[in-house]
Backbone as CSV, one residue per row, in Angstrom:
resi,resn,N_x,N_y,N_z,CA_x,CA_y,CA_z,C_x,C_y,C_z
1,UNK,58.656,30.867,193.984,60.108,31.219,194.748,61.301,31.380,193.929
2,UNK,61.041,31.316,192.537,62.197,31.191,191.682,62.578,32.687,191.302
3,UNK,61.622,33.432,191.548,62.135,35.042,191.549,63.364,35.454,192.265
4,UNK,63.845,36.802,191.457,64.962,37.171,192.160,64.483,38.329,193.349
5,UNK,63.257,38.627,193.547,62.823,39.447,194.433,62.836,38.675,195.857
6,UNK,63.043,39.198,196.897,63.211,38.616,198.180,61.616,38.581,198.624
7,UNK,61.243,37.506,199.029,59.946,37.362,199.627,59.962,36.745,201.395
8,UNK,59.041,36.850,201.943,58.762,36.539,203.477,58.255,35.486,203.400
9,UNK,58.200,34.333,204.234,57.588,33.158,204.220,57.379,32.965,205.974
10,UNK,56.331,33.262,206.608,56.603,32.914,208.117,56.098,31.579,208.775
11,UNK,56.821,31.039,209.350,56.154,29.729,210.054,56.491,29.970,211.698
12,UNK,55.256,30.237,212.214,55.427,30.799,213.791,55.083,29.603,214.523
13,UNK,54.710,28.366,214.316,54.791,27.444,215.468,56.121,26.876,216.000
14,UNK,56.363,26.504,217.203,57.624,26.338,217.633,57.865,25.029,217.211
15,UNK,56.837,24.227,216.738,57.149,22.934,216.282,57.913,22.872,215.025
16,UNK,57.990,23.898,214.248,58.847,24.035,213.099,60.173,23.883,213.629
17,UNK,60.744,24.041,214.812,61.969,23.997,215.115,62.743,22.463,214.942
18,UNK,61.440,21.638,215.112,61.957,20.134,214.800,62.264,20.045,213.290
19,UNK,61.913,20.884,212.521,62.573,20.620,211.055,63.611,21.646,210.453
20,UNK,64.330,22.573,211.128,64.960,23.362,210.749,66.286,23.059,209.862
21,UNK,66.819,21.889,209.733,67.601,21.046,208.914,66.966,21.093,207.459
22,UNK,65.550,20.425,207.645,65.147,20.389,206.110,64.688,21.674,205.512
23,UNK,64.148,22.712,206.591,63.773,24.126,206.164,65.152,24.735,205.471
24,UNK,66.442,24.447,206.150,67.643,25.093,205.670,67.983,24.202,204.533
25,UNK,67.687,23.200,204.254,68.179,22.499,202.962,67.254,23.057,201.776
26,UNK,66.033,23.335,201.928,65.089,23.872,200.894,65.234,25.425,200.925
27,UNK,65.766,25.984,201.707,65.555,27.394,201.883,66.920,27.793,202.319
28,UNK,67.934,27.508,201.538,69.471,27.934,202.165,69.622,29.245,202.532
29,UNK,69.027,30.247,201.995,69.185,31.804,202.405,68.198,32.294,203.372
30,UNK,67.374,31.379,203.755,66.557,31.725,204.728,67.203,32.363,206.100
31,UNK,66.525,33.339,206.553,66.455,33.755,207.866,65.770,33.450,208.882
32,UNK,66.389,33.337,209.864,65.224,32.870,211.158,65.307,33.585,212.017
33,UNK,64.071,33.819,212.877,64.143,34.658,213.959,63.806,33.823,215.118
34,UNK,64.760,33.282,216.228,64.604,32.515,217.185,63.925,33.073,218.383
35,UNK,62.855,32.722,218.854,62.064,33.538,220.000,62.428,32.539,221.150
36,UNK,62.797,33.144,222.397,62.784,32.466,223.427,61.753,32.705,224.597
37,UNK,61.194,31.726,225.077,59.994,32.094,225.891,60.533,31.154,227.364
38,UNK,59.890,31.578,228.133,59.842,30.874,229.536,59.247,29.625,229.589
39,UNK,59.772,28.534,229.618,59.081,27.281,229.796,57.811,26.830,230.495
40,UNK,58.361,27.538,231.666,57.083,27.540,232.807,55.728,28.169,232.103
41,UNK,55.858,29.230,231.055,54.657,29.442,230.600,54.020,28.783,229.238
42,UNK,55.156,28.245,228.708,54.999,27.673,227.426,54.346,26.354,227.199
43,UNK,55.011,25.483,228.327,54.666,24.201,228.492,53.042,23.745,228.708
44,UNK,52.629,24.442,229.599,51.088,24.405,229.801,50.328,24.987,228.652
45,UNK,50.877,25.899,227.674,50.386,26.145,226.511,50.457,25.068,225.660
46,UNK,51.267,24.505,225.531,51.567,23.386,224.653,50.532,22.315,225.085
47,UNK,50.512,21.905,226.338,49.527,20.776,226.724,48.546,21.087,226.391
48,UNK,47.934,22.325,226.577,46.350,22.737,226.282,46.222,22.951,224.909
49,UNK,47.016,22.961,224.257,47.067,22.791,222.554,46.863,21.479,222.243
50,UNK,47.641,20.426,222.797,47.530,19.084,222.734,46.444,18.499,223.116
51,UNK,45.736,19.018,223.983,44.556,18.466,224.679,43.416,18.879,223.443
52,UNK,43.416,20.188,223.040,42.083,20.729,221.971,42.408,19.776,220.861
53,UNK,43.640,19.781,220.361,43.571,18.732,219.016,43.308,17.333,219.419
54,UNK,43.280,17.161,220.372,42.788,15.390,220.655,41.395,15.464,221.163
55,UNK,40.820,16.431,221.490,39.447,16.376,222.051,38.313,15.798,221.164
56,UNK,38.472,15.966,219.781,37.495,15.558,218.683,37.566,13.687,218.545
57,UNK,38.845,13.422,218.830,39.225,11.998,218.959,39.001,11.249,219.935
58,UNK,38.827,11.788,221.259,39.067,11.272,222.268,37.931,11.168,223.213
59,UNK,37.487,10.290,224.042,36.400,10.337,224.929,36.583,11.133,226.299
60,UNK,37.768,10.756,226.725,38.192,11.504,227.893,39.743,12.073,227.812
61,UNK,40.012,12.890,228.623,41.367,13.519,228.819,42.179,12.373,229.512
62,UNK,43.691,12.007,228.636,44.445,11.396,229.094,45.584,11.964,229.147
63,UNK,45.516,12.588,230.547,46.919,13.777,230.753,47.921,12.896,230.823
64,UNK,48.372,11.798,231.205,49.507,11.058,230.953,50.016,10.829,229.695
65,UNK,49.172,10.551,228.980,49.361,10.633,227.370,49.628,11.862,226.918
66,UNK,48.957,12.923,227.230,49.331,14.009,226.541,50.699,14.783,227.142
67,UNK,50.960,14.386,228.433,52.269,14.707,228.965,53.297,14.327,228.174
68,UNK,53.142,12.952,227.991,54.270,12.105,227.288,54.510,12.593,225.563
69,UNK,53.077,13.146,224.993,53.050,13.744,223.726,54.151,14.946,223.817
70,UNK,53.831,15.973,225.009,54.525,17.101,224.975,55.969,17.058,225.319
71,UNK,56.236,15.994,226.190,57.715,15.546,226.441,58.448,15.529,225.071
72,UNK,57.861,14.514,224.317,58.330,14.071,223.012,58.552,15.336,221.949
73,UNK,57.506,16.153,222.001,57.669,17.420,221.104,58.670,18.392,221.567
74,UNK,58.523,18.324,223.029,59.742,19.389,223.219,61.012,18.724,223.304
75,UNK,61.137,17.697,223.039,62.717,16.782,222.803,62.869,17.252,221.403
76,UNK,61.992,16.837,220.785,62.111,17.042,219.099,62.561,18.636,218.659
77,UNK,61.875,19.400,219.603,62.125,20.782,219.133,63.506,21.121,219.549
78,UNK,63.900,20.884,220.915,65.207,21.145,221.317,66.198,20.547,220.359
79,UNK,66.164,19.251,219.674,67.209,18.833,218.876,67.184,19.659,217.775
80,UNK,66.046,20.143,217.464,66.100,20.961,216.320,66.982,22.469,216.346
81,UNK,66.586,22.895,217.468,67.292,23.976,217.944,68.802,23.857,218.015
82,UNK,69.410,22.966,218.437,70.662,22.433,218.795,71.425,22.115,217.356
83,UNK,70.699,21.904,216.220,71.339,21.566,215.099,72.344,22.437,214.485
84,UNK,73.470,22.074,214.291,74.750,22.629,213.792,74.459,23.584,212.813
85,UNK,73.834,23.477,211.833,73.389,24.264,210.594,72.742,25.506,211.211
86,UNK,71.989,25.402,212.306,70.764,26.234,212.732,71.558,27.219,213.557
87,UNK,72.795,26.995,213.902,73.686,27.744,214.884,74.393,29.090,214.066
88,UNK,74.221,28.827,212.565,74.954,30.234,212.029,74.706,31.492,212.267
89,UNK,75.517,32.405,212.577,75.047,33.574,213.135,74.607,34.530,212.145
90,UNK,75.083,34.470,210.882,74.498,35.140,209.701,72.993,35.239,209.441
91,UNK,72.373,34.176,209.664,70.875,33.704,209.327,70.131,33.508,210.578
92,UNK,70.573,33.913,211.699,69.623,33.713,212.692,69.766,34.842,213.884
93,UNK,68.548,35.372,214.267,68.430,36.199,215.416,67.804,35.839,216.556
94,UNK,68.265,36.051,217.674,67.454,35.704,218.839,66.857,36.587,219.452
95,UNK,65.530,36.625,219.932,64.775,37.448,220.534,64.052,36.582,221.668
96,UNK,64.000,37.659,222.593,63.450,37.241,224.227,62.058,37.560,224.109
97,UNK,61.180,36.827,224.427,59.628,36.992,224.222,59.027,38.471,225.104
98,UNK,60.050,38.366,226.163,59.667,39.508,227.212,60.321,40.929,226.426
99,UNK,61.148,40.652,225.588,61.581,41.923,224.867,60.626,42.082,223.867
100,UNK,60.016,41.515,222.928,59.324,41.685,222.039,57.772,42.302,222.590
101,UNK,57.627,41.486,223.829,56.212,42.251,224.362,56.479,43.696,224.990
102,UNK,57.542,43.687,225.708,57.787,45.182,225.930,57.929,46.267,224.947
103,UNK,58.575,45.871,224.040,58.989,47.079,222.754,58.893,46.386,221.275
104,UNK,57.889,45.916,220.981,57.753,45.272,219.747,58.098,45.873,218.372
105,UNK,58.074,47.423,218.254,58.411,48.106,217.336,60.103,48.071,217.347
106,UNK,60.499,48.371,218.492,62.052,48.394,218.519,62.585,46.893,217.792
107,UNK,61.946,45.782,218.445,62.406,44.545,218.102,62.251,44.325,216.467
108,UNK,61.061,44.856,215.996,60.794,44.768,214.291,62.211,45.367,213.883
109,UNK,62.111,46.790,214.276,63.525,47.199,213.744,64.750,46.565,213.594
110,UNK,65.068,46.192,214.889,66.222,45.518,214.922,66.331,44.112,213.683
111,UNK,65.327,43.524,213.736,65.125,42.349,212.790,65.424,42.632,211.650
112,UNK,64.643,43.700,211.121,64.811,44.248,209.848,66.332,44.810,209.360
113,UNK,66.854,45.309,210.238,68.197,45.870,210.185,69.066,44.425,209.878
114,UNK,69.053,43.615,210.920,69.955,42.396,210.800,69.674,41.640,209.575
115,UNK,68.638,41.644,208.841,68.390,40.784,207.675,68.181,41.823,206.246
116,UNK,68.732,43.127,206.513,68.414,43.881,205.231,67.070,44.118,204.838
117,UNK,66.210,44.384,205.489,64.919,44.640,205.213,64.477,45.995,205.164
118,UNK,63.630,46.255,204.362,63.009,47.848,204.214,62.788,48.120,205.631
119,UNK,63.250,49.440,206.008,62.840,49.930,207.458,62.712,51.466,207.462
120,UNK,61.891,51.986,207.110,61.651,53.325,206.863,60.171,53.813,207.780
121,UNK,59.725,54.930,207.541,58.490,55.574,208.276,57.465,54.939,207.917
122,UNK,57.285,54.541,206.629,55.964,53.992,206.018,55.819,52.491,206.787
123,UNK,56.922,51.846,206.810,57.142,50.464,207.290,56.741,50.836,208.715
124,UNK,57.411,51.687,209.630,56.872,52.077,211.032,55.296,52.131,211.216
125,UNK,55.108,53.137,210.477,53.342,53.137,210.669,52.565,51.997,210.227
126,UNK,53.003,51.058,209.218,52.224,49.766,209.223,52.389,49.019,210.283
127,UNK,53.610,48.757,210.796,53.834,48.179,211.904,53.130,48.475,213.278
128,UNK,53.107,49.897,213.371,51.899,50.335,214.464,50.717,50.204,214.544
129,UNK,50.345,50.284,213.139,48.853,49.706,212.920,48.483,48.271,213.143
130,UNK,49.655,47.334,212.747,49.449,45.885,212.866,49.437,45.581,214.434
131,UNK,50.443,46.199,215.116,50.231,45.638,216.524,49.150,46.485,217.391
132,UNK,48.542,47.520,217.018,47.428,47.895,217.455,46.318,47.060,217.307
133,UNK,46.339,46.665,216.094,45.169,45.570,215.798,45.391,44.199,216.540
134,UNK,46.595,43.731,216.568,47.162,42.853,217.089,46.867,42.594,218.445
135,UNK,47.186,43.782,219.346,46.656,43.796,220.821,45.276,43.946,220.989
136,UNK,44.454,44.553,219.987,42.950,44.282,220.297,42.498,42.808,220.255
137,UNK,43.081,42.290,219.262,42.436,40.794,219.031,43.063,39.869,220.152
138,UNK,44.204,40.242,220.441,44.489,39.286,221.749,43.951,39.643,223.091
139,UNK,43.617,40.897,223.130,42.689,41.377,224.346,41.447,40.533,224.224
140,UNK,40.815,40.329,222.846,39.344,40.017,222.844,39.614,38.343,222.891
141,UNK,40.687,37.708,222.936,40.983,36.221,222.793,41.403,36.052,224.251
142,UNK,41.556,36.957,225.073,41.915,36.431,226.315,43.494,36.099,226.914
143,UNK,44.347,36.445,225.781,45.667,36.142,226.070,46.606,36.117,225.291
144,UNK,48.129,35.862,225.297,48.968,35.921,224.127,49.477,34.772,224.127
145,UNK,49.434,34.326,222.738,50.183,32.884,222.699,51.319,33.236,221.146
């Protein structure tokens, strides 16, 4: 990362929002795309993830414990999201999940423009190809996470 060339490093998990202060300390010039999703849809997904991660180590499902773990994770993520350093307008863009689901190419263009990234016909072609492959994989997996 010592190069003058700009590079991209993607952290997709919402759990990374627990560490925004730390990320911003080590990557002060970083740009953040803050995705907003409906908690009614995401909390069950988070509980399912916690359950899957515990399965190899637990003899039975303990939904109360899983619920407490989810509650603590959500609390920590919320604290990271309200961090004063993370509120700066110049390095953060907010995107609604519904918006990117409806028009992913336009959202990608908006993000690229906001952060001064290359956005030309070649980039659009690559994005269209990526989105088509992503849709196939998502359909094959049976959902969107």
